[in-house]
C-alpha positions, 0 to 999 in steps of 0.5 A, spaced: 810 394 939 810 387 942 803 386 939 805 388 932 811 383 933 807 378 935 802 379 929 808 379 924 811 372 928 804 369 927 804 371 919 811 369 918 809 362 921 802 362 917 806 363 911 811 358 913 806 353 914 803 355 907 809 354 904 811 347 907 804 345 905 804 347 898 811 344 896 809 337 900 810 331 896 804 328 893 808 321 893 809 322 901 802 325 902 798 319 898 802 314 902 801 317 909 793 318 907 793 310 906 790 311 899 792 304 897 787 301 902 782 304 897 785 300 891 789 306 888 796 305 886 800 309 881 807 307 878 810 313 879 808 320 883 810 327 881 809 334 884 806 337 890 799 335 893 797 341 890 799 340 883 801 332 882 802 327 876 800 320 877 803 316 872 800 309 870 795 310 876 790 305 877 783 304 881 783 296 882 782 293 875 780 300 872 787 303 869 786 311 869 792 312 865 797 318 867 792 323 871 793 330 874 791 330 881 791 334 887 789 333 894 783 337 898 786 341 903 780 341 907 779 334 907 787 333 910 785 338 915 780 334 918 784 327 917 780 325 911 783 324 904 780 327 897 783 326 891 781 330 885 784 327 878 783 329 871 786 326 864 786 329 858 788 324 852 786 324 845 788 317 844 784 314 851 779 320 852 778 324 858 777 322 865 775 325 871 773 325 878 774 324 886 777 319 890 776 318 897 781 314 902 777 315 908 770 313 911 766 313 906 771 311 901 770 310 894 769 315 888 765 320 886 763 325 880 767 320 875 766 322 868 769 319 862 771 312 859 777 307 861 778 300 860 776 294 864 782 290 865 780 282 864 773 284 863 768 281 867 770 273 867 767 270 862 763 276 860 768 280 855 767 287 857 772 292 853 770 299 856 766 302 861 764 309 860 762 313 867 756 319 867 757 322 874 758 316 877 759 315 885 760 309 889 762 310 896 762 304 902 763 304 909 769 301 913 765 294 913 765 294 905 757 296 905 755 301 899 752 307 903 752 311 896 751 310 889 748 314 883 750 316 876 750 312 870 755 307 867 755 304 860 759 297 858 762 296 851 761 288 850 766 285 845 761 279 844 762 276 837 755 273 837 751 272 830 745 276 831 747 280 837 747 288 836 751 291 842 754 296 838 751 301 843 753 297 849 749 296 855 747 302 860 744 304 866 744 307 873 748 305 879 744 304 886 745 301 893 742 294 893 743 289 899 749 292 901 752 292 895 753 297 889 749 295 883 749 297 876 743 295 872 744 295 865 741 293 858 742 294 851 738 299 847 733 294 845 732 291 852 733 284 849 740 284 853 741 285 860 747 285 865 746 286 872 753 287 876 754 288 883 760 289 887 762 291 895 767 296 898 772 290 898 772 289 890 768 282 890 763 282 884 758 278 881 755 279 874 749 276 871 748 277 863 742 275 860 740 275 853 733 273 850 733 269 844 727 269 840 726 261 837 733 262 834 737 255 835 743 258 831 744 263 837 742 259 842 747 254 840 752 260 840 751 262 847 751 255 850 758 254 847 760 261 850 758 258 857 750 261 857 745 256 860 738 256 858 733 260 863 726 262 864 727 269 861 732 267 855 740 265 856 744 267 862 751 267 864 753 268 871 760 270 873 764 272 880 771 275 881 775 280 885 777 287 882 
């Protein structure tokens, strides 16, 4: 009888814990998890840790929009933070992935499209598309994992340039930074973007010019400088 009573007590306690966990507010969980340290924010957070909604969510300079989100219970039990998010929006397009607020922090398996607020300084980047993109950093801000591909759409109104398909390429770790080595379909335009876990980035946009004085003049007006392999625009900033 006593054994049966103990089993019922344990089952009731487990049920109570599950009930508390299932209704634990997402807003409070995100605050306790310290996701703000990873550059994540939202104007409003609704729902529980299992089924939340983040309104006007952002990851650094990347606006995610309003997304459905849930926290991994396994990560919470081990003291980590893993947030799965997904957006289904006919106007903005689909976007999904996972965010990590603990070491190594960053994002994984990101797919979809978003804008890049403010572009890359003088480089007028409009949108960025992710294809299985992963970038994770250790506590010192050094890249420990980077994979997948990204595609940047550049709004460059320069006569003779065809960037309708944007520039695309793979992600990798290079010298402690995550790096995207992108090129246009023709290979005449190349952009190398490197960034660390603290959001500091450096971009170099190089364009090959085949004896075209009109284009060379236009590029010079935009801040490009003549180099051995064409015209180059280098810029730095903070996401």
